[in-house]
C-alpha positions as CSV (number, residue, x, y, z in Angstrom):
1,X,-33.9,-10.8,-25.4
2,X,-35.7,-9.0,-22.6
3,X,-36.8,-5.2,-23.2
4,X,-37.2,-2.4,-21.0
5,X,-38.8,0.6,-22.1
6,X,-37.5,4.3,-21.8
7,X,-39.9,5.0,-18.8
8,X,-38.5,1.8,-17.1
9,X,-41.4,-0.6,-17.8
10,X,-40.9,-4.1,-18.6
11,X,-41.9,-4.6,-22.4
12,X,-41.3,-8.4,-22.3
13,X,-39.3,-10.8,-24.2
14,X,-38.9,-10.1,-28.1
15,X,-36.7,-10.4,-31.1
16,X,-33.9,-7.8,-31.7
17,X,-35.6,-6.6,-35.0
18,X,-38.7,-5.7,-33.2
19,X,-36.9,-3.9,-30.2
20,X,-34.8,-1.8,-32.8
21,X,-38.0,-0.7,-34.4
22,X,-39.5,0.6,-31.2
23,X,-36.2,2.3,-30.3
24,X,-36.3,4.1,-33.7
25,X,-40.0,5.1,-33.4
26,X,-39.1,6.9,-30.2
27,X,-35.9,8.3,-31.8
28,X,-33.7,6.6,-29.0
29,X,-30.9,3.9,-29.0
30,X,-31.2,0.2,-28.0
31,X,-28.5,-0.3,-25.1
32,X,-27.6,-3.6,-23.8
33,X,-27.3,-3.2,-20.1
34,X,-27.0,-6.9,-18.9
35,X,-25.6,-9.1,-21.6
36,X,-24.7,-12.0,-19.1
37,X,-28.4,-12.4,-17.8
38,X,-30.5,-15.1,-19.6
39,X,-32.0,-13.8,-21.7
40,X,-30.0,-10.7,-22.2
41,X,-31.4,-7.3,-21.0
42,X,-31.7,-4.3,-23.3
43,X,-33.2,-0.9,-22.7
44,X,-34.4,2.0,-24.8
45,X,-32.7,5.0,-23.9
46,X,-30.3,7.8,-25.0
47,X,-26.9,6.3,-25.2
48,X,-25.0,9.6,-24.7
49,X,-27.0,10.1,-21.6
50,X,-26.1,6.6,-20.3
51,X,-22.4,6.9,-21.0
52,X,-22.5,10.3,-19.1
53,X,-24.3,8.8,-16.3
54,X,-21.9,5.8,-16.1
55,X,-18.7,8.2,-16.2
56,X,-20.5,10.4,-13.4
57,X,-21.0,7.3,-11.2
58,X,-17.5,6.0,-11.7
59,X,-16.0,9.6,-10.8
60,X,-18.1,9.5,-7.5
61,X,-16.9,6.0,-6.8
62,X,-13.3,7.2,-7.1
63,X,-13.7,10.1,-4.9
64,X,-15.3,7.9,-2.1
65,X,-12.3,5.4,-2.0
66,X,-9.8,6.4,0.6
67,X,-6.4,7.0,-1.0
68,X,-3.5,5.7,1.1
69,X,-0.1,7.5,0.9
70,X,3.3,6.6,2.2
71,X,4.7,9.1,4.4
72,X,8.3,8.8,5.3
73,X,10.1,9.8,8.5
74,X,14.0,9.8,8.5
75,X,16.3,9.8,11.5
76,X,20.0,8.8,12.4
77,X,21.0,5.9,14.6
78,X,22.3,8.3,17.3
79,X,19.1,10.3,17.6
80,X,18.5,12.2,20.9
81,X,15.6,11.0,23.0
82,X,13.6,14.3,22.4
83,X,14.0,14.1,18.5
84,X,13.0,10.3,18.8
85,X,9.8,11.3,20.8
86,X,8.9,14.0,18.2
87,X,9.5,11.8,15.3
88,X,7.2,9.1,16.9
89,X,4.5,11.6,17.6
90,X,4.5,12.4,13.9
91,X,4.7,8.6,12.8
92,X,1.3,8.2,15.1
93,X,-0.3,11.1,13.7
94,X,0.2,9.9,10.2
95,X,-1.1,6.4,11.2
96,X,-4.1,8.1,12.7
97,X,-4.8,9.9,9.4
98,X,-4.8,6.5,7.9
99,X,-1.5,6.7,5.9
100,X,1.4,4.1,5.8
101,X,4.6,5.3,7.2
102,X,8.1,4.3,6.2
103,X,10.5,5.0,9.0
104,X,14.1,5.2,7.8
105,X,17.4,5.2,9.5
106,X,20.3,6.9,7.6
107,X,23.8,5.7,8.4
108,X,26.6,8.3,7.5
109,X,30.3,7.4,7.2
110,X,31.4,4.6,9.5
111,X,28.0,4.4,11.3
112,X,27.1,1.6,8.8
113,X,29.3,-0.7,10.9
114,X,26.6,-0.4,13.6
115,X,23.6,-1.9,11.8
116,X,22.4,-3.3,15.1
117,X,21.5,0.2,16.3
118,X,19.4,0.9,13.4
119,X,17.5,-2.3,13.9
120,X,17.1,-1.6,17.6
121,X,15.7,1.9,16.8
122,X,13.3,0.7,14.2
123,X,12.1,-2.1,16.4
124,X,11.7,0.2,19.3
125,X,9.6,2.5,17.0
126,X,7.3,-0.4,16.1
127,X,6.9,-1.6,19.6
128,X,6.0,2.0,20.8
129,X,3.2,2.3,18.2
130,X,2.3,-1.3,18.6
131,X,-1.3,-0.3,19.4
132,X,-1.9,1.8,16.3
133,X,0.4,0.2,13.8
134,X,1.1,-3.1,12.2
135,X,4.6,-3.9,10.7
136,X,4.0,-4.2,7.0
137,X,7.8,-4.7,6.3
138,X,10.5,-5.8,8.7
139,X,13.7,-3.7,9.1
140,X,15.6,-3.9,5.8
141,X,18.9,-2.5,4.8
142,X,19.3,-0.8,1.5
143,X,22.7,0.7,0.8
144,X,23.1,3.1,3.7
145,X,19.4,3.4,4.6
146,X,17.6,1.0,6.9
147,X,13.9,1.1,6.8
148,X,10.5,-0.3,8.1
149,X,7.1,0.2,6.8
150,X,4.3,0.6,9.3
151,X,0.6,0.5,8.5
152,X,-2.4,1.4,10.5
153,X,-4.5,-1.1,12.3
C-alpha cells in the first residue's frame, strides 16, 4: 500500500505491518483514504479528527445545495380577472425565487361539470408565465381539484 505521513509527505509503498508500526510510534491511526486506488492509499492521522472533518465537509455541502420547495396557489374556475392577475404575480414571484409551483383549481358543487373551465384557466396560467416557467405536469383532475405543476426555467 502507498503511505502518506501525518505531515502530508509521501512515505512510499510499504507493507501494512510496517505502516502500522510507524502509526503506533507517532501515537496516531492508520486510515485508508483511497481503497479503490492501485495500490490502496493509507494515511497516518488522528481518526477522530478525520471523521470530524468529513462530517463538517458534508454539512457545508448540504448547506450549499439549493432546496426546492413546492408552493401551492389555489383558485376557483370562476375567478375574477383582478384575482387571477394577483395569483399570477404570486406564481411568478415563487418561480423567480426558484421554487416549483402547484396551481390548483377547486371545483365546488356542480362546478365539476365544467372541467373545461379549469383546464382553460390552468393552460392560461402556463401560457402567461411561459417565459419564466416550464410545465412539469399537465392539468390533472384529482377528485374535485385540478392541478398543474410549473417549474422555473
